[in-house]
SETITI-375664 format. One record per atom (N, C-alpha, C, O, CB): x, y, z. Coordinates in steps of 0.1 Angstrom, whole numbers, plus 5000, padded with zeros to 4 digits. Each point is the difference from the previous one (the first is absolute). Glycine has a CB too. Layout:
XYZ;...
//
This chain:
270821174057;498950045008;500349975015;499950085009;498549904972;502049895021;500349965014;501250075005;500150035012;498849754984;502150254996;501250065004;499750155005;500550045010;500949814974;497750215008;499750145003;499250005013;500150095008;499949974968;499149845026;499249995012;500949985012;499850075010;498249844977;503050005012;500949985011;500850125003;500250045012;499949724982;500350324996;500850125002;499150105007;500650085008;500849874972;497450065018;499150105006;499549955014;499350085006;500050004971;501049815027;499749965014;498549955001;499649995011;502150174997;497649804981;498749965001;499949855000;499049945005;500250264983;501849735007;500049865000;500049935014;500750045008;500549984970;497949885023;499949935013;500149854996;499249954993;499450235019;502449764994;500249854998;498849935006;499550035011;503049994989;497049874993;498849935005;500349935014;499149985008;500249994968;502050005026;500349945013;499850105012;499849975011;501849884978;498450295007;499850105011;498550005004;499750065011;502250074980;497349825001;498550005004;499749895009;498950005006;500650094972;501449815024;499749895009;500450035014;500750105003;499649744978;499250085028;500350015015;501549995002;500749924994;497049985012;502750195003;501550005003;500449885008;501249975000;498750275000;499249685006;500449885007;500149884991;500349895004;498650205016;500849934967;500249894990;498949905000;500349884996;502150165006;496449995003;499049905001;499349984986;499249904998;500450165026;500750034966;499449994987;498750084998;499650004988;501449775011;498550285011;498850094999;500450144997;501150045001;497649815014;500250234980;500350144997;500150085013;499249985009;499650004969;502250115022;500250095012;499350134998;499350024990;502949875014;497950195006;499350135000;500850105007;500649975010;497249924989;502350234995;500850115006;499450045014;500850035009;499850054968;498149915025;499450035013;500449905010;499950035012;498250074977;502349785007;500449895010;501649994999;500549895003;497349994994;502950225000;501450004999;500649894991;501049945003;499050155020;499349904966;500449904990;499649865002;500549914993;501450245003;497449825015;499649865003;498649984995;499250094997;502249915024;498249874978;498749964996;499150015013;500550025011;500349824970;497950145017;499150015012;500349905010;499850035012;498550074973;502049785011;500249895010;501350035008;500049995012;498949844972;502250205009;501250035008;499950135008;500650015011;500749874971;498050215013;499850135007;499249975013;500450065011;499750074968;498949795021;499249975012;500949935010;499950035012;498049964974;502949925009;500949935010;501050095006;500250005012;499549794974;500850305006;501050105005;499350105009;500650035011;500849944968;497450075017;499350105009;499649945013;500150065010;499050044969;500549775021;499649945013;501249975008;499950025013;498249874976;503150085005;501249985008;500450135007;500350015012;500449814972;499350295008;500450135006;499050055010;500350065010;500850004968;497649915019;499050045010;500149925013;499950065011;498650004970;501849825018;500149925013;501250055007;500050015013;499049794976;502150235004;501250055007;499750145007;500450025011;501149864972;497750205010;499650135005;499249985013;500150075010;500050034967;498949815022;499249975012;500849965012;499850045011;498349904973;502949975013;500849955011;500950115006;500150015012;499949774977;500550315002;500850115005;499150105008;500550055010;501049924970;497350055015;499150095008;499649945013;499950075010;499250024968;500749785023;499649945013;501250015009;499950025012;498549824977;502850135006;501250015008;500250145005;500450025012;500749804975;498750285005;500150145004;498950035011;500350075010;500650004967;497949885021;498950035009;500349935014;499850075010;498649944971;502249875019;500449945012;501150085007;500050015012;499349774979;501650275001;501150085006;499550125007;500450045011;501249874971;497550165010;499450125006;499249975013;500050085009;499950024968;499449795023;499249965011;500949985012;499750045011;498649864974;502950035013;500949985011;500650135006;500150025012;500449754978;499850325000;500650125005;498950085007;500450075010;501249934971;497250005015;499050085007;499749945013;499850075010;499249994969;501049805023;499849945013;501150035009;499850025012;498949804977;502550185006;501250045009;499950145004;500250035012;501249804977;498250265002;499950145004;498950025010;500150085009;500849994968;498049865020;498850015009;500449955014;499650065010;498849914971;502349925020;500449945013;500950105008;499950025012;499949754978;501250295002;500950105007;499250125005;500350055011;501649874974;497250135006;499250115004;499149975012;499950095009;500149994968;499549805024;499149965011;500949995013;499550045011;498949844973;502850075015;500949995012;500350145005;500050025012;500949764980;499550314999;500350135004;498850085006;500250075010;501549934972;497249975012;498750075006;499749945013;499650085009;499649964968;501049835026;499749945013;501050065010;499650035012;499649764977;502150235007;500950055010;499750145003;500150045012;501749814979;497850244999;499750135003;498750015008;499850095009;501349984970;498049845019;498749995008;500349985015;499450065008;499449864971;502149985023;500349965014;500750125008;499750025011;500549744982;500750314999;500650125006;499050115003;500150065010;502049884978;497050085003;498950105002;499249975012;499650085008;500449964968;499649835025;499249965012;500750025013;499450045009;499549794976;502450135016;500850025012;500150155004;499950035012;501449764983;498850304995;500150145003;498750055004;499950085010;501949944974;497149935010;498650055004;499749955014;499350075008;500049934968;501149885028;499749955013;500850075011;499550025011;500149764979;501650275007;500850085010;499450135002;500250065011;501849824982;497350184998;499450145002;498649995005;499750075010;501750014971;497749845013;498649995005;499449874996;500449944990;499450315007;499349705011;499449874997;499050024989;499250104999;501149825025;499649984967;499150004989;499049895001;500449885003;501350224982;497049925013;499049895001;500249904989;499749885003;498750285007;502149874978;500149914989;501450014995;500350084991;497349935003;503449915011;501450014995;500149964985;499349914995;501550045028;500050134970;500349974986;498950054991;500149984988;501149825019;497850274998;498950044991;500450114991;499550014988;498949935030;502650144987;500450124991;500849944988;499950074989;500250085031;500549744981;500849954989;499249904991;500549964990;501650085024;496849934991;499249894992;499550064987;500149924990;499249985031;500350224978;499550064987;501150014990;499849954989;498550185024;502849934990;501150014990;500549874996;500349984988;500350235022;499549694999;500549874996;499049934991;500549934990;500850065032;497450034980;499049934991;500150064986;499949934990;498650035030;501750184979;500150054987;501349964993;500049974988;498850235020;502349795000;501249954994;499949864995;500549964989;500850195026;498149764993;499849864996;499149994988;500349924991;500050015033;498750154975;499150004988;500750044988;499849954989;498250105026;502850064986;500850054988;501049904995;500149974988;499650265021;501049705001;501049904995;499349884994;500649944991;501050145027;497349884988;499349894994;499550034986;500149914991;499250025032;500250194975;499550034986;501250014990;499849954989;498350185021;503049924994;501250004991;500449864997;500449974989;500350265020;499449695001;500449864998;499149934991;500449934991;500750065031;497650024980;499049934992;500150054985;499949934991;498650055029;501750164979;500050054986;501249954993;499949974988;499050245020;502349784998;501249964993;500049854997;500549964990;500750235021;498349734999;500149864998;499049954990;500249914992;500550075031;498150094976;499049954991;500150074986;499149984992;499449985028;502550124978;500150074987;500249904989;499350014989;501750185022;499849714990;500249904990;498849914998;499649974989;502850035016;496949975007;498849924999;498950084992;499349944992;501349955030;499350244980;499050074993;500350014985;499150004992;500550135029;501749874976;500450014986;499649884992;499650014988;502350135019;498149744999;499749884993;498649955003;499649904996;502850045005;496850145007;498649965003;499150094993;499950125004;500849795018;498550044968;499150094993;498950055009;499550114997;501049764982;499050055031;498950045008;500350125009;499150075004;500149704995;502150265004;500450105009;500250144993;500450095007;500649735008;498850184972;500250134993;499050105003;498849975002;502449904980;499250265018;499050105002;499350034987;500449954989;501050155029;497649984982;499150014989;499950144994;499050044995;499849775014;502250284993;499950134994;499950004985;499250074993;502050025026;499749824974;500049994986;498749944995;499550044989;502949935011;497049945008;498849944995;498950105000;499150014991;501649775019;499350315000;498950115001;500250094988;499150054994;500849935031;501450054972;500350094988;499549934987;499450074992;502550035020;498449774987;499649934988;498450004999;499550014989;502649855011;497350115012;498550004999;499450134997;498950014995;501249815022;500750294986;499550134997;500050044986;499450104996;501349965026;500149864970;500150034985;498649974993;499449905003;503150064998;497250124990;498749984993;500449994985;500950064995;497750075022;500749784976;500249984986;498750044992;499050015006;502649805000;498650204982;498950044991;498949895000;500349885000;501350254986;497149915015;499049895000;500049914988;499749885001;498950285013;501749904974;500049924988;501149905001;499849884996;499250314991;502249855018;501149915001;499749895010;500349884998;501350304996;497849865017;499649905010;499049904995;500149885002;500350295016;498649884975;499049904994;500749914990;499749884999;498550295004;502749884988;500749924991;500849895007;500049894996;500050304987;500849865027;500849905007;499249905007;500349885000;501450295003;497149875003;499149905006;499549904991;499849895003;499650295014;500249874971;499549914989;501049904996;499749884999;498850304993;502849875006;501049904996;500349905011;500149884997;500950304990;498949865026;500349915011;498949905001;500249885002;501050305010;497549864986;498949915001;500049904988;499749885002;498950305009;501849874977;500149914989;501149905002;499849884996;499350304989;502049865020;501149905002;499649905011;500449884998;501350304995;497749875017;499549905010;499149904995;500049885003;500250305014;498849864974;499149914994;500749904991;499749885000;498550305001;502749874991;500849914991;500849905008;500149884996;500050304987;500549875029;500849915008;499149895006;500449885000;501250315005;497249845000;499149905005;499649904990;499949885002;499350295015;500549884971;499549914989;501249914996;499749884997;498750304994;502849875010;501149914996;500249895011;500349894997;500850304991;498849855025;500249905011;498949905000;500249895006;501050285007;497649864982;498949905000;500449874992;499649895004;498750304998;502549834988;500449884993;501049915007;500249894997;499550254983;500949925031;501049925008;499349935011;500649925007;501250244987;496949875009;499249945010;500750025014;500150115004;499149724980;501150065023;500550015014;501350085001;500150095009;498849694996;502150204987;501250095000;499750144998;500650095006;500749724986;497750224999;499650144997;499550075013;500350115002;499249824974;499750005032;499450065012;501150035010;500050105007;497949784989;503150035005;501150025009;500950124996;500450075008;499649684997;500250264981;500850114995;499350135003;500650105004;500449754978;497750155016;499250135002;500150045015;500050115003;498549834977;501449965028;500050025015;501450065004;500050105007;498349714997;502850134991;501350065003;500250144994;500650085007;500349684994;498650264987;500250144994;499250105008;500650115003;499749794975;498550075027;499350105007;500650025014;500150115005;497849824983;502649965018;500750025013;501350084998;500350095009;498849694999;501650204981;501250084998;499750154998;500750095005;500349714985;497950235003;499650144997;499650075013;500350115003;498949834974;500149985032;499650065013;501250035008;500150105007;497849774993;503150045000;501350025007;500750124995;500650075007;499549684997;500050264982;500750114994;499350145003;500750105000;500149744982;497950165020;499350135003;500550065013;499950125002;498149794986;502650015021;500550055013;501550034999;500650045010;497649845002;502450114976;501450024999;500450114990;501049994993;499349775013;498850344993;500250114990;501250095003;500550074992;497049925004;502950015017;501150085004;501449944998;501050065004;497450045012;501649784979;501349934998;500750074988;499450064992;499749725016;502250204992;500850054989;499749924987;499449895001;502450195015;498749974973;499749944987;500749865000;499449914994;500450314994;501449775017;500749875000;499349905009;499949884996;502350245000;497249925015;499349915009;498749964994;499649885001;501450235018;498349984974;498849964992;500349904989;499349904999;499750335006;502149794988;500449914990;500449865006;499649904994;501350294992;499749815026;500449885006;498749925004;500049884998;502150225010;496949974997;498749935003;499449944988;499649885001;500150285018;500249914970;499449954988;500749894994;499549894997;499650334999;502349795004;500849894994;499949885009;500049894994;501550284996;498549845023;499849895009;498749924997;499949885000;501550245018;497649964980;498649944997;500149934987;499549894999;499350295014;501849884977;500249934987;500749875001;499649904995;500450324994;501149785019;500949885001;499249895008;500049894995;502150265005;497249895011;499349905007;498949934992;499849885000;500850245021;498649974972;498949954992;500549924989;499449894996;499250315010;502549844987;500649924989;500549875005;499849904993;500850314996;500049785022;500549875005;498849915003;500149884997;501950235013;496949944995;498849915003;499449964987;499549884999;500150245023;500449974968;499449964987;500949894993;499449924994;499550315004;502449795003;500849904994;499849865006;500149904993;501650285003;498149815017;499749875006;498649954996;499849884999;501750185021;497650034978;498649964996;500049954986;499449904997;499650265019;501749924975;500049964986;501149914996;500249964988;498850265007;501849735015;501049904998;501150054990;500349924991;498049905015;502150304995;501150054992;499650054986;500950034992;500449815019;497450184987;499550064987;500250155000;499250085005;499149734992;502950244998;500350145001;499050094992;499850115004;502649825000;497150014985;499150084992;498750035007;499650124999;501449774981;498550015027;498850035008;500250095011;499250095003;500049694991;502050215013;500350095011;500150144995;499550095007;501749725005;499550214977;500250144995;498650064996;499850125002;502549824990;496849985002;498750054997;499350055012;499350105000;500649744980;500150085031;499350045012;500750125006;499350095005;500049674999;502050244996;500850115006;499750134993;500050115006;501749735002;498250164978;499650124993;498750065004;499950125002;501449794979;497750005021;498750055005;500150055014;499350105003;499649744982;501950105024;500150045013;500750145000;499650095008;500649675001;500950264983;500750125000;499050114995;500050125005;502249764990;497050094995;499150104994;499050055011;499750115002;500549794975;499250005031;499150035010;500650085012;499550105004;499249694989;502450165011;500750065012;500550144997;499750095008;501049685000;500050254981;500650134997;498950104995;500350125002;501849764993;496850085000;498950094997;499450065012;499750125001;499949764978;500350045031;499550045013;501050095008;499650095007;498949704993;502850184999;501050075007;500650124993;500950065005;499549725006;499250244976;500750094992;500250145006;501050065000;498249814980;499750195025;500050135005;500950025012;500550115002;497249914990;502549885016;500850015012;501549964998;500850045009;497149915004;502449984977;501449954998;500750064988;501249994999;498149805011;499950284981;500750064988;500550145005;499250095004;499349784979;502850155015;500650135004;499650045014;499450115002;500649964974;500349855034;499550035014;500850125006;501150044995;498449725008;499950305007;500650125006;501349975007;500850095002;496950015000;502449775002;501249965007;501249994991;501149975005;497549915012;501350134970;501149994991;500350134993;499350105002;500049664994;501850244997;500450124992;499749984985;500750064992;501149995026;497249874979;499749984986;499650124992;500450034989;498949745017;499950325001;499650124993;501150094997;500150074990;497749915022;503150034998;501250084997;500949954989;500450084992;499649985032;500149814975;500749944988;499350034987;500650024990;500449805026;497750174985;499250034987;500350144995;500250024988;498049825020;501750255001;500250144996;501550024994;500250074991;498150015026;502649864990;501450014995;500249944987;500750054991;500149955032;498649884974;500149944987;499350084989;500550014989;499649765023;498750284991;499350084990;500850124997;500150044988;497849885020;502750155002;500850124997;501349964992;500450084991;498750025030;501449794982;501249954992;499749984986;500750044991;500249865030;498050034976;499649974986;499750134993;500350014988;498849765019;500250324999;499750134994;501350074996;500050064989;497849955023;503249984996;501250074997;500849944989;500850064994;499350005030;499649814973;500649934989;499250004987;500149914992;501049945025;498050244982;499150004988;500850024987;499549974989;498750135025;503049954987;500850034988;500749874994;500650014989;499750225019;499749664999;500749884996;499349954988;498849975000;502049985024;499950034965;499549954988;500149854998;500849935008;499750294982;498849725000;500149864998;501449964995;500449895002;497150114993;503250094998;501349974995;501049995012;501049934999;498450184979;500549985032;500950005011;500049875007;501049955006;498750294997;499149694998;499949875007;500349884990;499949895005;498450225011;502049924971;500249904991;498849904999;500349885001;502250145003;496350034995;498849925000;499849954985;500050094991;499050035029;500849754978;499849954987;498550014996;499449894997;502649955006;497450284997;498750024996;499950124991;500550105003;498649795018;500250094967;499850114991;498550055001;499149934994;502849984990;497950205022;498650045002;499450064988;498850034999;501750015024;500349984966;499450044987;499249894994;499150034992;502850125005;498349735007;499249894995;498749995007;500050005013;502049874982;496850144999;498750015007;499849895010;499550025010;499650084969;501349775017;499749895009;500950025013;499549975011;500049884970;501750195018;500950035011;499450115009;500049995012;502049934975;497650195007;499450115007;498849955008;499750055011;501150114972;498449765011;498849955007;500449915012;499450015010;499349994968;502349925020;500549915011;500550095012;499849975011;500749854972;500250295013;500550095011;498950065008;500150015012;501950034973;497050015008;498850065006;499449905010;499650035011;500050124969;500249725015;499449905008;500849975012;499549975011;499449934969;502450095018;500949975012;499950115010;500049975012;501649914973;498450255011;499850115009;498749995008;499950025012;501650124973;497549825007;498649995007;500049895010;499450025011;499650074968;501649805018;500049885009;500850045013;499549965011;500449884969;501250225019;500850035012;499350115009;500250005012;502049934975;497150165006;499250105008;498849935007;499650045011;501250144973;498649735009;498849935005;500349925012;499149965008;500050034969;502249985026;500449925012;499550065013;499649935009;502449994978;497950215013;499650075013;498549985003;499650025011;502350154985;497349804994;498649995002;499649865005;498949985004;500750194978;501349745018;499749865004;500249995016;500850075005;499949844972;498650005029;500049985014;500749875005;500549995011;497450154990;502249774990;500649875003;501449994994;500250044989;497549855011;503350075008;501349994995;500249924987;500750044991;500049985033;498549874975;500149924987;499550084988;500649994990;499149805024;499350304988;499550084989;501050114997;500250034988;497549935019;503050095003;501150104997;501149944992;500650054991;498850075030;501049754983;501049934992;499549974986;500850014991;500049895030;497950084977;499549984987;500250124991;500349994988;498049855021;501550284996;500350124993;501450014996;500350044988;497950085024;502749854997;501550004997;500349904989;500850034990;499750055033;498949814977;500349894990;499550054986;500649984990;499249845028;498950234982;499550054987;500950114994;500250014988;497549935020;502750155001;500950114995;501349944994;500450054990;498650115028;501649754989;501249944995;499849934987;500950004991;499949975033;498149964974;499849934988;499850104988;500449974989;498549845024;500550304990;499850114989;501450054996;500350034989;497550035020;503149955001;501450054997;500749894992;500750044990;499450095031;499849754982;500649894992;499550004986;500749984990;499649885031;498450164978;499450014986;500550114992;500349994988;497749905021;502150234997;500650124993;501449974996;500450044989;498150115024;502349794995;501449984996;500149904989;500850014991;499950045033;498449844977;500149904989;499650064987;500649974990;498849855027;499650274983;499550064987;501150094995;500350014987;497349985020;503150085001;501150094996;501249934994;500550034990;498750135027;501249734990;501249934996;499849884991;500949944994;500050135027;497849904977;499649884992;500749875005;500349914992;499450254988;500449845033;500649885006;499650005015;499650105005;502349894979;498149895022;499650005015;500950095008;501250014998;498049764999;500150305013;500750095009;500849925010;499649895004;498650284993;502949895007;500949945011;499850075013;499450115000;502349824982;498850015028;499950075014;500850135000;499650095007;500249685003;501350244983;500750134999;499350114994;500150115003;502049754996;497050104991;499150104994;498850045009;499650114999;501149804978;498950005031;498850025008;500250115011;499150095001;500249674994;501750235013;500250095011;500150144996;499350085006;501849745006;499750224978;500050144996;498650054996;499650115002;502849874991;496949934999;498750044996;499050025011;499250095000;501249794979;499750035032;499250025011;500350135008;499150075005;500749684997;501450284999;500450135006;499450124992;499550095006;502749805003;497850104978;499550114992;498550015002;499450115001;502449854982;497549935018;498550005002;499750065014;499150085001;500649714984;501150175025;499750065014;500350155000;499250075006;501449715004;500450264983;500350154999;498950074993;499650115003;502849844997;497049994989;499050064992;498750005007;499250094999;502049854981;498549955028;498749995007;499950075013;499050065004;500849724985;501350225019;500150055013;498849955008;499150085004;502150134988;498749665011;498849945006;499750065014;501050035007;499549764980;498350235016;499650055014;500349905011;499849884998;498550264991;502349915022;500249925012;500849884996;499749895005;498250195006;503249934981;500849894996;500649925011;499949885000;500550254979;500249945030;500749945011;499049935009;500349895005;501550284995;497149895003;498949945008;499549874994;499849905007;499650325002;500449784978;499649884993;501049895001;499749885002;498950264983;502749895013;501149905001;500149945014;500149885001;501150254980;498749965029;500149955013;498749925004;500249905007;501250304999;497549844989;498849925003;500149864994;499649905007;499050314993;501849784988;500249874993;501149925008;499849885003;499550214975;501849975026;501049935007;499649955013;500349895004;501350264985;497649935018;499649965014;498849905000;500049915009;500750314999;498449784983;498749935002;499749914988;498949935001;500350265013;501649804976;499849904990;500349865004;500949985008;499550204975;498949725011;500449865002;501549984996;500350024989;497249915007;503350035014;501550004997;500449914988;501050034994;499350025030;498949854973;500349914989;500050074987;500749964991;498449855022;500150304986;499950074987;501250094998;500450024988;497149985014;503150055008;501250084999;501349934999;501050054995;497750125018;501249704990;501349925000;500249944987;501249984996;498549975028;499350014968;500149934987;499050054991;499150095003;501749715008;499350164976;499050034990;500350144993;500850075005;497549795008;500850174977;500250124993;499650125008;500650114999;499049774980;499450115030;499750115009;501150045009;500350125001;497449804999;503049985005;501250035009;501150074992;500750095005;498749725010;500850144972;501150054992;499750154996;500950085002;499649694989;498350255005;499750144996;500050105012;500450114999;498249794982;500950055030;500050085012;501450045005;500350115004;497549795003;503150004992;501450025004;500650104990;500850095005;499449685004;499550234979;500650094990;499450145003;500750104998;499549724985;498550195021;499550135003;500750065012;500350125000;497549814991;502549995019;500850055012;501350054996;500550105005;498349745009;501950094976;501350044995;499950134993;500950085001;499849684997;498250264994;499850124992;499950125010;500550104997;498449774984;500350115029;499850115010;501350035007;500350125002;497349825001;503149965001;501350025006;501050084991;500850085004;498849715010;500450174973;500850074990;499750144999;500850094999;499549704988;498450245012;499550144999;500450095012;500450114999;497749814988;501950025025;500450075012;501550035000;500450105006;497749795006;502750024982;501450025000;500650054986;501250014999;498949815018;499050224974;500450044987;500950125001;499750105006;498249804984;503350105003;500950115000;500550024986;499649944990;501150015034;500350144975;500650044987;500749884993;499849984988;500450255021;500549694999;500749894994;499049904995;500349934989;501650105027;497049954990;499049904995;499550044986;499749914992;499650045031;500650184974;499550054987;501250044991;499750064989;498150015022;503449914993;501250044992;500050154998;500350044988;499749735001;499750305021;500150154999;501050055010;500549935009;497150084985;502850115003;500950075010;499350045012;498850034999;502750054982;499149935031;499350055012;499450144998;498950035005;502649835009;499250234978;499450134998;498850004992;499050065004;503350034997;497649834988;498849994992;498949945008;498850044999;502649944980;498949925028;499049935008;499350105010;498850005002;502549784996;499550305009;499550095009;499250114993;498950045006;503049925010;498550084973;499250114992;498749944996;499050075000;503150044992;497949765003;498749944996;499149985012;498850024999;502449874982;499450075030;499149985012;499450135005;498950005005;502549805001;499450314993;499550135005;499150074990;499450105003;502649925011;497949934974;499250064989;500650124993;499450074993;498749865021;503250094989;500750114993;500349974985;500250094993;500849975029;499049814974;500349964987;499249884996;499649935009;502750184992;497749864986;499349874996;501149934991;500850064993;496850045008;502349775000;501049924992;499850024985;498950004995;501249835024;501050184974;500050014986;500949894994;500949955006;498750304995;500149724986;500949904993;501350064996;500050114993;497949774999;503250065011;501350044996;500649914990;500449895004;499950225019;499749934965;500449914989;501549965001;500449904995;497850204990;502649995021;501449975001;500349895009;501049934998;499550314997;498749745015;500249895010;499749864993;500649905004;498950265015;499649844972;499649884994;499549905010;500149874998;501650174985;497650015027;499549915011;498749944997;499749885003;501650255013;497849954978;498649954998;499949924987;500850024991;498350175022;500049714987;499949924988;499350094989;499350095002;500549705011;500650174974;499550084989;498549954997;499849894996;502650144994;496750065011;498649974998;499450084989;498850014999;501049925024;501050134968;499550074989;499550145003;500650075009;498749724982;499650265002;499650145001;499450035014;500050115004;499649894972;499949895031;499450035013;501050015011;499750015012;498449864980;503250125005;501150005010;500050135008;500150005012;501249854974;498750275006;500050135007;498950025009;500150065011;501150034970;497649865015;498850025009;500149915012;499750055011;499050014969;501749825018;500049905011;501050045011;499849965012;499449864972;501950245012;501150025009;499850135008;500850025010;500749864975;497550205012;499750125008;499149975011;499749895003;500650244977;499449985027;499149995011;498649944996;499650034989;501550175022;498349714996;498849944996;498950104996;499249974990;501349845024;499450304993;499050104996;500350064987;499150014991;500550045033;501649994973;500450054987;499949904989;499550034989;502050135023;498849724992;499849894990;498549994996;499749984988;502349905021;497150135000;498649994997;499550114992;499249994991;500549895030;500950244982;499650124992;500549994986;499250034991;500950115030;501149814977;500549984986;499249904993;499750014988;502650055019;497449835000;499249904994;498650054995;499549974990;501749865024;498250264995;498750064997;500150094988;499150014991;500249975033;501850104975;500250094989;500249924987;499450044989;501750125026;499649724985;500149924988;498649954996;499749994988;502649955019;496950025003;498749964996;499150114994;499349974990;500849865029;500050294987;499350114994;500550034986;499250044991;500450065032;501749894975;500550034986;499549904990;499650034989;502550075022;497949774994;499449904991;498550024997;499649984989;502149865020;497650205001;498650034998;499750124991;499149994992;500549915031;501350204978;499950114991;500249964985;499250044992;501650115027;500249774979;500349964986;498849914995;499650014988;502950015016;497049905004;498949914996;498750094998;499249974991;501849845022;498950304994;498850084998;500150084987;499050014992;500850015032;501450024972;500250074987;499749904989;499450044990;502450115020;498749734991;499749904990;498549984999;499549984989;502749915014;497150105008;498649985000;499250114993;499149984993;501249885028;500250274982;499350114994;500250014985;499150034993;501350095029;500849844974;500250004985;499149894994;499450024989;503050065014;497549815003;499149894995;498650055000;499249974990;502449855018;498050255002;498650055001;499750104989;498950004994;501149965031;500950134972;499950104990;499949944986;499250044991;502050135023;499649734984;500049924987;498749934998;499450004989;503049975013;497149985009;498749934999;498950104997;499049974993;501849855023;499250304990;499050104998;500150054985;498950014994;501250065030;501149944971;500150044985;499449894991;499350034991;502750115015;498349744998;499549894992;498449995000;499449984990;502749895015;497450165007;498550005001;499450114992;498949994994;501349915029;500550224976;499450114993;500149984985;499150034992;501550125026;500549784977;500149984986;499349874995;499849994988;502450125013;497449815008;499349884996;498750024993;499849934989;501349965030;498050204985;498750024992;500350054986;499349954990;499550105031;502150044977;500350054987;500549894991;499649994988;501050245021;500349694996;500549894992;498949904996;500049954989;502250075022;496949964998;498849914997;499250064989;499549934991;500549985032;499750224978;499250074990;500649994986;499449974990;499750195027;502349864983;500750004987;499949864994;499749984988;501850205019;498649725001;500049864995;498649974994;499849934990;502050005026;497250114991;498649984996;499750074986;499449954991;499950025033;501250164975;499850074988;500749944988;499449994989;500450225025;501449744989;500849934989;499249874995;500049974988;502250125021;497349845001;499349884996;498850034992;499649934991;501349955030;498350224983;498850044993;500350044986;499349984991;499750095030;502250014977;500350044987;500449884991;499850004988;501050225021;499949694997;500549884992;498849904997;500049954989;502350075022;496849974998;498949914998;498750085003;499449995011;502049804996;498150284982;498850085002;498849915002;500049894996;501050304990;498049875021;498849925003;499050024989;499650114997;500849925028;499249864968;499050004990;498749955005;499949905006;501850074976;497250125016;498649965004;499249974988;499750094992;500550065029;499449724976;499349964989;498550025002;499549985011;502349854984;497450214994;498650015002;499349875002;500549904996;499650304989;498849815023;499349875003;498750004993;499350104998;501749905025;498649884971;498749984993;499149925009;500349905006;500950104972;497550065023;499049945009;499249904992;499550044989;500450175025;500049674990;499249904994;499149935010;500250025012;501649944970;497349965013;499149935009;500849905007;501149954997;496950084988;501449935026;500749915009;500249864993;500949935004;498250205016;500049844971;500049874993;500350024985;499549914992;499049995026;502150214979;500250024985;500949904994;499849964988;499950285016;501249715003;500949904994;499649865002;500849904998;501050265005;497049825002;499549865003;499449944987;499050054995;500550015030;501149834970;499549944988;498849925002;499449964990;502950045002;497349975020;498949925002;498750085004;499149955006;502549875002;498450304987;498950085003;498749954994;498950025006;502650184996;498649734987;498849954993;499349895008;498849994999;502250074979;499749875029;499549895008;499350055013;499449925007;502349934983;498550285013;499450045013;498550024998;499650034989;502650095017;497049865004;498650024999;499750154999;500850095004;498749715010;499450234981;499650154998;499950065014;499749935010;499150024968;501450185022;499850065013;498650015004;499150004992;502950145004;497749865017;498750005005;499450144998;500750105002;499949735016;498250174978;499350134998;498850015009;499449895002;501350124974;499050105029;498850015010;498749984992;499950044989;501450115026;497849784991;498749984995;499050065009;500150005012;500649794977;498350275005;498950075007;498849915001;499549964989;501450275004;498649745018;498749925001;498950095004;500150095009;501249714998;497650184986;498850085004;499349945012;499849885000;499950194976;500150005033;499449935012;498950065006;499549955010;502649994993;
//
């Protein structure tokens, strides 16, 4: 199994999931294979270098503009003096230099505006307060459904209430945390025009500063700090979700459409092509597959990065369970990744790239660096990257067949001469075909089975009807035979006095007789 997986290009070494700088944490394709900690350090280093280069360029432009301005001013002064001498030789003027004052003022104003615009370009780029607001007006002009707005408002209010109730248990630190969170939200409300990377940097800086302060307060108790940071992340990201999820300044929506189109084009990929160790004919396995698809689709409905990670973790655990039931042994990492790719292809989750980027940018970095959440999320990123680069060699197909399958001109069929697919019995022909045809054949088999069961049921019903009709006749015959064998004899009855057999009648007193009194 592993040899076939390696040959098909699906195998990923576990060391490839770790940070490229060798820190031991999980890396991420969105961070060029680095973990969140190393990526932030690299990003800040590159950003500082870029800022220094921009400032150097700005100063160079400023010097060039000042030199050009000084040369222009000298030339203008010389031409002005020549003009004045010529005008004085022809006719006296009450206000010398008045004719050249207007053009020179316009020239000076133009050069000043150009210099100010070029010099302050870099400053405006790094200053959030100097940004224009056309995008903000466009965003404010968007209208949402009243029901969606009410639901989002209810969720936000409920999260705020839960956050306040949680902080009450912390007493004084809780009040300080709530104050900092509210100040941060107010600050972020004025930075909606920042790029997605800059928004992520602001949130991650807030996480880092607050986490450092909590570590000093709790004296190194990482469990308590993580508990508080989870609640802070839930409160902050619920409030910021609408403005930071798939922002207009990013190309997340474009990537979502490209990924969805790619997955739709790969609808013909079968479970055997990916060498997935799952048998969907087993009811328990089929149920786990359905639950895994439901979990990965449900990720888009969550607003908090930690909740989205929870959906990925539940989906992965369902996959591991399905593999374990199929193989009757614990699943390995080599079995997990192909199965995850198959689930993603089958589910085609909505806004997959936006959700991955949202988790990458705004999740608590400690969750992505270690633990099962980080491991499963890293594998999901690898699965999406594999789907984007999937080619004929990855599925052990010829380039011609791959192109025909992608264009819909043909559907994959099982070729017994190649001996490539595993032997799965009578279901092999159905499973190796197009998924739609496989489902049709499966339904036909079910209908055939139902038809035979119906015929058996009808025969049983007719037999029961015949038995019910013959049962009264048989009962009558049995009664008649019993009556003939044991006829009923009715003996005559003799009527006697009630005390005819009483031997003590002589000892009884005489009966009372009525007596008549004359009166």
